Each structure stands twice: as C-alpha cells, then as structure tokens.
C-alpha positions in Angstrom: 9.7 -17.3 5.5 9.0 -21.0 5.2 10.0 -23.0 2.2 7.8 -22.4 -0.9 6.2 -25.8 -0.6 4.9 -24.8 2.8 3.7 -21.3 1.8 0.1 -20.2 1.3 0.0 -17.5 -1.4 -2.9 -15.3 -2.6 -2.7 -14.4 -6.3 -5.3 -12.0 -7.7 -5.6 -11.6 -11.4 -4.7 -15.3 -11.9 -6.8 -16.2 -14.9 -4.4 -15.2 -17.6 -1.0 -13.6 -18.4 1.5 -12.9 -15.7 -1.0 -14.1 -13.0 -1.5 -17.4 -14.7 2.2 -17.9 -15.2 2.8 -17.1 -11.5 0.2 -19.6 -10.5 1.6 -22.4 -12.7 5.2 -21.9 -11.5 4.3 -21.7 -7.8 2.0 -24.7 -8.1 4.9 -26.7 -9.7 7.0 -25.9 -6.7 4.3 -27.2 -4.3 2.9 -23.9 -2.9 -0.7 -23.8 -1.8 -2.5 -21.2 -3.7 -5.6 -19.0 -3.5 -6.3 -17.8 -7.0 -8.9 -15.1 -7.9 -10.1 -13.4 -11.0 -13.5 -12.3 -12.5 -13.4 -14.8 -15.4 -14.9 -17.8 -13.6 -14.5 -20.3 -16.5 -10.8 -19.6 -17.0 -10.1 -19.5 -13.3 -11.7 -22.8 -12.6 -10.0 -24.4 -15.6 -6.6 -23.2 -14.4 -7.3 -24.5 -10.9 -8.4 -27.9 -12.2 -5.3 -28.2 -14.4 -3.0 -27.3 -11.5 -4.6 -29.5 -8.8 -7.4 -31.8 -9.9 -7.9 -32.9 -6.3 -8.6 -29.4 -5.1 -6.5 -29.8 -2.0 -3.8 -27.3 -2.7 -5.4 -24.8 -5.1 -8.4 -22.8 -4.2 -10.1 -20.8 -7.0 -12.4 -17.9 -5.9 -14.2 -15.8 -8.5 -14.1 -12.3 -7.3 -14.1 -8.6 -8.2 -11.0 -7.3 -6.6 -12.5 -3.8 -6.2 -15.4 -5.2 -4.1 -14.9 -4.9 -0.4 -17.2 -7.9 0.2 -15.2 -10.0 -2.3 -11.9 -8.9 -0.7 -13.0 -10.0 2.7 -14.4 -13.2 1.3 -11.1 -14.0 -0.4 -9.0 -13.6 2.8 -11.5 -15.4 5.0 -11.8 -18.3 2.5 -8.0 -18.7 2.4 -7.8 -18.7 6.2 -10.6 -21.2 6.5 -9.0 -23.6 4.0 -5.3 -23.3 4.9 -5.4 -21.6 8.4 -2.8 -19.0 7.5 -1.4 -16.8 4.6 2.3 -16.3 4.0 2.3 -14.1 0.9 0.1 -11.8 -1.2 1.1 -11.3 -4.9 -0.7 -8.1 -5.9 -1.0 -8.8 -9.6 -4.5 -7.6 -10.7 -4.3 -4.7 -13.1 -6.1 -2.7 -15.7 -5.0 -0.2 -18.4 -6.4 2.4 -20.6 -4.6 4.6 -23.2 -5.4 8.0 -24.6 -4.7 11.7 -24.3 -5.3 12.9 -20.8 -7.3 15.9 -22.1 -10.1 13.7 -23.5 -10.0 10.7 -21.2 -13.2 10.6 -19.1 -12.6 11.2 -15.4 -14.6 8.1 -14.7 -12.0 6.0 -16.6 -9.2 7.6 -14.6 -11.0 6.7 -11.4 -11.5 3.1 -12.5 -7.8 2.8 -13.4 -6.8 3.9 -9.9 -9.6 1.8 -8.3 -8.2 -1.4 -9.8 -4.5 -0.7 -9.8 -4.1 1.2 -6.5 -7.0 1.3 -4.1 -8.0 -2.4 -4.4 -4.4 -3.4 -3.9 -4.2 -1.2 -0.8 -7.5 -2.7 0.6 -6.4 -6.3 0.1 -3.0 -5.6 1.6 -4.8 -4.0 4.7 -6.8 -7.2 5.1 -3.8 -9.6 5.2 -1.5 -7.5 7.3 -3.0 -8.3 10.7 -2.4 -12.0 10.0 1.1 -11.4 8.8 1.9 -9.4 12.0 0.4 -12.0 14.2 2.5 -14.8 12.7 5.6 -12.7 12.6 6.3 -13.0 8.9 4.8 -12.3 5.5 5.7 -11.1 2.1 3.9 -8.7 -0.2 4.9 -8.8 -3.9 3.6 -5.8 -5.8 3.6 -6.3 -9.6 4.4 -2.8 -10.9 5.9 -2.1 -14.3 8.8 -0.3 -16.0 6.0 2.3 -16.3 6.3 2.8 -12.5 9.5 4.7 -13.2 9.0 5.8 -16.9 5.8 7.8 -17.8 4.9 7.9 -21.5 2.6 10.0 -23.7 -0.9 8.5 -24.0 -0.4 6.2 -21.1 0.1 8.8 -18.4 -2.9 7.6 -16.3 -1.9 3.9 -16.2 1.7 4.9 -15.7 0.7 7.2 -12.8 -1.1 4.2 -11.1 2.2 2.3 -11.2 4.2 5.3 -9.9 1.7 5.4 -7.0 2.1 1.7 -6.4 5.9 2.1 -6.2 5.6 5.0 -3.7 3.2 3.0 -1.6 5.4 0.0 -1.6 8.5 1.9 -0.6 6.8 3.6 2.3 5.1 0.4 3.4 8.3 -1.5 3.4 9.6 0.8 6.2 6.4 0.6 8.2 6.4 -3.2 8.1 10.1 -3.8 8.7 9.8 -4.1 12.5 7.2 -6.9 12.0 9.3 -9.2 9.8 7.2 -8.4 6.7 8.9 -7.8 3.4 7.5 -5.6 0.6 8.9 -6.3 -2.9 8.3 -4.5 -6.2 8.6 -6.3 -9.5 8.8 -4.2 -12.7 7.9 -6.1 -15.9 8.9 -4.7 -19.2 7.1 -5.8 -22.4 5.5 -9.1 -21.7 3.5 -11.2 -24.2 0.0 -11.3 -22.5 -3.6 -10.3 -23.3 -3.1 -7.1 -21.3 -2.2 -5.0 -24.3 -5.3 -6.2 -26.2 -7.5 -5.6 -23.3 -6.1 -2.1 -22.9 -6.7 -1.4 -26.6 -10.3 -2.5 -26.3 -10.9 -0.3 -23.3 -9.2 2.6 -25.0 -11.0 2.4 -28.4 -13.9 4.8 -27.4 -11.3 7.5 -26.7 -8.7 6.7 -29.4 -11.5 6.7 -32.0 -12.5 10.3 -31.2 -11.4 12.9 -33.7 -9.5 15.8 -32.3 -6.2 17.6 -32.1 -4.3 14.5 -31.2 -5.5 12.5 -34.3 -2.4 13.2 -36.4 -0.2 11.7 -33.7 -2.2 8.6 -32.9 -1.3 6.6 -36.0 2.5 7.2 -35.5 2.1 6.3 -31.8 0.2 3.1 -32.7 3.0 2.0 -35.1 5.6 2.6 -32.4 3.5 0.7 -29.9 3.2 -2.3 -32.3 7.0 -2.3 -32.9 7.5 -2.5 -29.2 5.9 -5.9 -29.2 9.1 -7.3 -30.7 10.6 -6.9 -27.3 7.9 -9.0 -25.6 8.9 -12.0 -23.6 6.8 -14.8 -22.1 5.1 -14.1 -18.7 7.1 -16.9 -17.0 10.0 -14.4 -17.0 8.1 -12.5 -14.4 6.9 -15.6 -12.6 10.5 -16.6 -12.1 11.2 -13.3 -10.4 8.2 -13.8 -8.1 9.5 -17.2 -7.2 12.9 -15.7 -6.4 11.3 -13.0 -4.3 9.3 -15.5 -2.3 12.2 -17.9 -1.6 15.1 -15.5 -1.0 16.1 -15.3 2.7 16.4 -11.5 2.3 14.7 -10.5 -1.0 15.8 -7.5 -3.0 13.4 -4.5 -2.7 13.0 -4.3 -6.5 13.3 -6.7 -9.4 12.9 -6.1 -13.1 12.7 -8.2 -16.2 13.4 -9.1 -18.9 16.7 -7.6 -19.8 15.3 -4.7 -21.9 13.4 -3.6 -18.7 16.8 -3.0 -17.0 18.1 -1.1 -20.1 15.1 1.2 -20.2 15.3 1.9 -16.4 19.1 2.5 -16.7 18.6 5.0 -19.6 15.9 6.8 -17.6 18.3 7.1 -14.7 21.3 8.1 -16.8 19.8 10.7 -19.2 18.4 14.1 -18.4 14.6 14.3 -18.5 14.6 16.5 -21.6 16.8 14.1 -23.5 14.9 11.0 -22.5 11.6 12.8 -23.5 12.8 12.8 -27.1 12.5 9.0 -27.2 9.0 8.9 -26.0 7.3 12.1 -27.2 4.5 12.1 -29.7 5.5 12.4 -33.3 3.6 12.7 -36.6 
C-alpha cells in the first residue's frame, strides 16, 4: 500500500459519528477522500471544512443501498482521482426490539444496509484493486459481531454476518495483494444510538409480553453510555489499518471492547448469558 498521503479512500456513512471522525483524521494525514452519505447538507459542510479547495475531498450524496448510487460513487472516484486504494465500509443502521414483534420488513432493511449494500460496494471496487495489485477493505463491525444481546439480535446478526464475510473474503483476496480488516468498536459516543432508538420506537412502544422487561433493559442500556468514548478512538484504528505494512485481521477499541470480547471467549455461553439476559 502507498503512504496514506497518496491513498484514495472511499468512506460511506461519513456525515456523522465514526465516519466523520475517520474522514477528519484521514484528511489531516493528507489522504484523498470520497465521502458519501444521504444527508447532503452535513456531508457538504464536512467536505468544505476538510478541503475548501475541493481538490482532495469529493462529497457525493448517495443512498448506499441503491445500485445506481453505488456505481456512481465508484465511477466518480475513478474519474476524479484515477484509482482507489481503500474502501472503509462504515455505513450502518440499527433497530432494537424483541424478534417476535419486529416487522420482517425492518429485518430486511437492517440486512440491506449493514450487509448487502456493503457486499455490493465491495464487489464494485475489487476489479480495480485486483488490476492495480493492491487494495484494502476496512469493514467496521462491532463488538456485537461476536456478542449477541437480547433485543438487538437482528442488528447483532448483521455484524456477525459481516465478520463471516470478511474472514472468508480475506482468504479469497490474499493471492491478489488485497487485505481485509475488521474493526470492532465498543460503546462510542455518536448519534447512532439515538437514531436506533427513534427507529425502534414503533416496536418498543407496543404493549405485549415483553413490556415488563423493557424498562429494566432501557436502564441498563443508558448505564452503558458511561463506557462511551469519542469516535476518534476508532478513526485511529482505521488509520493504523491503512498504514500498517501487514495489518492485523481484527482490531477492537476502546479498552472495554477488548474486555467484553475476552469475557465472551473465556466464559461458557450459559454463564455469559447471565450478564446480558432480560431482567425485570
């Protein structure tokens, strides 16, 4: 891989949170960026703040689930910068609620954003990576990619799927000099949790057999925010993965993420379940 200041990097989901932090850090290091998100105003404001000249940062408003937008994103990057060195698959969507009452349409939407759109975008950049003999795919997973929790089983399953896809893809691409890296954030202070809460309200507000457990779950969920760290923690890991001569296959952060993953590995499943099960 070339030095970061010579790399051209595509970052979906760049208008806020982890994606914005990644964009800011990589821009400071001199990388050329193609940023995309659906929120046009925030995306353009970010691009303007990073590069007022517009020479090194290209902002493209797009719906990452749209095949037309996926193709437009890749072609725009190639037209502007002539090549692509890395794809940071950061776009994500979450919804919480008991599986029994979650609409199947919501489940499909979660997989469409978190899994299928990432696959499709990856497929579009791989021919260019193979042709140039190098490339790096950074998949932003989650601690939830290894730890499934009550009321978030659908979102967590999308991250489990992303981890399996990444591990299989890494072996497929090894002969072509293309690296696949998984990054597992823990609790990060972003707008993601609020957006997930808004998306989940129609389900969580329904009365039903799970109602007695929801209040206790919500209290525990709010307490978990004390662990939250700024998104630049993850941006640093992305920078490390893009600049390492031989990157690790998996990164995690902040420190509590490593602790949770270690406990999940160490403890029997029934014992670990006691920490995450629903309680009144």
